[in-house]
C-alpha positions as CSV (number, residue, x, y, z in Angstrom):
1,M,20.3,-25.6,56.6
2,M,20.9,-23.3,53.8
3,R,24.9,-22.7,54.7
4,E,25.6,-26.8,54.5
5,R,24.0,-26.3,51.1
6,M,26.0,-23.4,50.3
7,L,29.0,-25.7,51.3
8,L,28.1,-28.5,49.3
9,I,27.3,-26.7,46.4
10,G,30.6,-24.5,46.5
11,A,32.5,-28.0,47.1
12,A,30.7,-29.7,44.4
13,A,31.7,-26.4,42.0
14,A,35.0,-26.4,42.7
15,V,36.0,-30.3,42.5
16,L,33.5,-30.6,39.6
17,I,35.5,-28.0,37.7
18,L,38.5,-29.4,37.7
19,A,37.2,-32.7,37.4
20,V,35.4,-31.8,34.1
21,L,38.4,-29.9,32.5
22,I,40.7,-32.5,33.0
23,G,38.9,-36.2,33.4
24,V,39.2,-37.6,36.6
25,R,39.5,-41.2,38.2
26,L,39.4,-41.4,41.7
27,F,41.3,-43.8,43.9
28,E,40.9,-44.4,47.7
29,G,43.4,-45.6,50.5
30,S,46.9,-46.5,49.7
31,E,46.9,-46.6,46.1
32,L,47.5,-42.5,46.4
33,K,51.0,-41.1,46.4
34,R,51.3,-38.2,48.7
35,V,50.8,-35.0,47.6
36,P,52.6,-32.1,49.7
37,D,50.7,-30.3,52.4
38,N,52.1,-27.1,51.2
39,E,50.0,-27.2,48.0
40,V,46.7,-27.1,50.2
41,N,48.0,-25.5,53.3
42,I,45.0,-22.6,54.2
43,T,46.3,-20.8,57.0
44,A,46.8,-17.6,54.9
45,E,43.5,-18.1,53.3
46,K,42.1,-18.4,56.8
47,A,43.6,-15.1,57.8
48,Q,42.2,-13.2,55.0
49,A,38.6,-14.9,54.6
50,A,37.0,-12.0,56.5
51,E,38.6,-9.6,54.1
52,V,37.8,-11.6,51.1
53,L,34.5,-11.7,51.8
54,T,33.9,-8.1,52.9
55,I,35.2,-7.0,49.7
56,G,33.2,-9.3,48.0
57,S,30.0,-8.7,49.3
58,G,30.4,-4.8,48.5
59,L,31.1,-5.2,45.0
60,E,28.5,-5.0,42.1
61,A,29.0,-8.0,39.8
62,E,30.0,-8.2,36.2
63,S,27.5,-10.6,35.1
64,V,25.2,-13.5,36.5
65,V,26.1,-17.2,35.6
66,D,23.1,-19.4,34.6
67,S,22.8,-21.8,37.2
68,F,21.1,-25.3,37.4
69,D,19.3,-24.7,40.7
70,A,17.2,-21.9,40.7
71,D,17.8,-21.1,44.6
72,V,21.6,-20.5,43.5
73,L,22.7,-17.0,42.0
74,V,26.4,-17.1,40.8
75,E,27.7,-13.8,40.1
76,I,31.1,-13.0,38.0
77,L,33.0,-10.0,39.8
78,D,36.0,-7.9,38.7
79,P,39.2,-10.1,39.8
80,Q,41.2,-6.8,39.9
81,H,39.7,-6.3,43.6
82,F,41.3,-9.8,44.8
83,V,44.7,-9.6,43.4
84,E,46.6,-9.3,47.1
85,F,44.8,-12.2,48.0
86,V,46.7,-14.7,45.4
87,P,50.3,-15.7,45.7
88,D,52.6,-13.4,43.8
89,G,53.0,-14.0,40.2
90,A,49.7,-15.9,40.1
91,K,46.8,-15.2,37.4
92,I,43.4,-14.9,38.7
93,G,41.2,-16.4,35.9
94,E,37.9,-16.1,37.4
95,V,36.3,-14.4,40.5
96,T,32.6,-15.5,41.9
97,R,30.3,-14.7,44.3
98,T,27.4,-17.6,45.2
99,N,24.1,-16.5,46.7
100,S,26.0,-13.1,48.2
101,S,27.6,-15.7,51.2
102,A,30.6,-17.0,49.0
103,I,33.2,-15.8,47.5
104,S,35.3,-18.1,45.1
105,I,38.9,-17.1,43.5
106,D,40.0,-19.4,40.4
107,Y,43.9,-18.6,39.6
108,R,47.0,-20.0,38.0
109,E,50.2,-20.1,39.2
110,G,52.8,-21.6,37.0
111,S,51.6,-25.3,36.2
112,H,48.9,-25.3,39.2
113,R,45.7,-24.6,39.2
114,T,43.8,-23.2,42.4
115,I,40.5,-22.4,43.5
116,V,39.6,-20.9,46.8
117,S,36.2,-20.5,48.3
118,Y,35.5,-18.5,51.5
119,Y,32.3,-18.9,53.0
120,G,30.2,-16.7,55.2
121,D,30.8,-18.9,58.1
122,G,34.3,-18.7,57.9
123,K,35.1,-22.2,56.6
124,V,37.8,-22.0,53.7
125,R,38.0,-24.8,50.7
126,K,41.1,-24.9,48.6
127,T,41.5,-27.0,45.5
128,T,44.3,-27.4,43.6
129,T,46.2,-29.4,40.8
130,V,49.6,-30.9,42.0
131,G,50.9,-32.8,38.9
132,D,48.8,-35.7,38.2
133,Y,46.7,-35.2,41.1
134,I,43.6,-33.0,42.5
135,Q,44.2,-31.9,46.3
136,D,41.2,-30.6,48.2
137,N,41.0,-29.3,51.9
138,L,38.0,-28.1,53.4
139,N,38.8,-25.8,56.6
140,D,41.3,-28.4,57.6
141,E,38.3,-30.7,58.5
142,S,38.6,-33.1,55.2
143,R,41.3,-34.0,52.7
144,E,40.7,-35.7,49.6
145,T,43.2,-36.7,46.6
146,I,41.8,-37.3,43.4
147,D,44.2,-39.2,40.5
148,I,44.0,-37.6,37.3
149,G,47.1,-39.3,35.8
150,E,44.8,-42.7,34.7
């Protein structure tokens, strides 16, 4: 139950952060243009998930973020410990730990912003902006595309 709640909170946080910053309109079905799969491919992220979680669980938080939910603890971690887990040339904006069971790395690569969340149960979520779209991949189980161009 708690894991499912953490997955939902992490998913909502990743999409909400991007949506709030950009202002979105959700489209369904055939109205969506195809976003390249390589932008949300999570093969590398799945391979490094255990290491990210191990490093993240062993760090002391730099600060704590106020949460809307008293049961959710969000901590800011030092991004220097996670540089090897983002593409070369990418710049990490923030790394968070949620309830000591999920680590999220928010980074920018050129004009693309990406948030990768690693969950204690081994699942990975990658949310990225591609042109006028936000694309989300939850552990290769579900994908969602949001059009921000309209």
